[in-house]
Phi, psi and omega in degrees: 000318184254017186278349184288131181280326185229142174292151179293130179291148178279122181248127179267143176291161184289340187262021177288130178263126179294150176289150169288155185302320181292328179289320177300316181294322179293321178294322175298316181295318181293328184279317189237359176092354178205165180280129186258314187269000178166198175223144184303339184266000187301321184281001183250016184304313180292326178297316182293324175297323179291325182269000180061039177272129181277145165289166178296322180296317177298316181297319181297316184297317181298315179302315179296323179291319190258341185088333179205146179197148174231137182172184183274143172216144183254150177194159174260126183287117178268330179200155175223127183242104178276141180204178180251144173282179177296336181272357177093001181275154183284142174216164176218143174250117182250133173262134181225166175212156163227189183295344183259351178161191182235149182207167179241144174230137177262135177237130180263181191301319181297318178288328180290328174294334181267322190237012185302324182286345178270332185272072183240139178305131179096347177273146175261133190219159167252121182248137168262122185230159168246142186216153174216158182272134181231165180303329181265009178132199181261125178265128184235132182238136183287135172255309180207161183220148176217134177298142180302321178301319180293318179296318178297319178291329181290316187246347181297121181242342181216135175245116177257123185244118180264117188243154179288320182205161186289348183294342182264005181292324178303305179298331177290316182302327182293341180275345183283142185243117181284166176109001179257200184246357183266161175237162187240140179231126171269134175246120183238128181291140175222057179121174185298326187231025186218134178232147172262135175249132179238119173280126179274130182294148178098176179235145190225158175277117183252121181226165176295325180296318179296313181301321177294318180294324178293317184296338182277351183283149181295138176092354176272123181273315182203160178222134179230121177258116183250000000 
């Protein structure tokens, strides 16, 4: 019974479908309480710069310098706790995170009536908040909320796909959906300090969901939605 020297290796069947990046990250969060291999917002750095959306670390520094600040910050909602105020009105305390840290935002009844369907655990959002520094930390109150997918589709004009070799361009092209206003660029390495860029003819609908699906394909190194 105990004579075996080595455990049997785990063998996966050939038809196993890999998780999409956002699904893998959500499974990591559900299993261990945080994202391990990356963060759902990693691929939107350039989009946030374009929209002037602050990281949590940047936002925190501004509040500490000024004492008070209002502006946009992006995060993935890890939890939402609904409760009643002393007056009996609904409020919610949301825990969010980005690649730079974790933070909490309070939403009161007026905002919840407008954005409750957006403020769901597991969703990535762009929040406009007002904040001030307090003895126990920074207090943040929700002004408005927008799904990240909607913001990316609204302003995303270019999808840059970094690939290891041109042989994976075909499978990637099959994921593209025509009919939008954005264009797609393939970036292919050709030596230590040289890349080739290929503009894909036509216009496409560019969304966060599409960017995630493309990034999950074999041979794709990185994806940037600008």
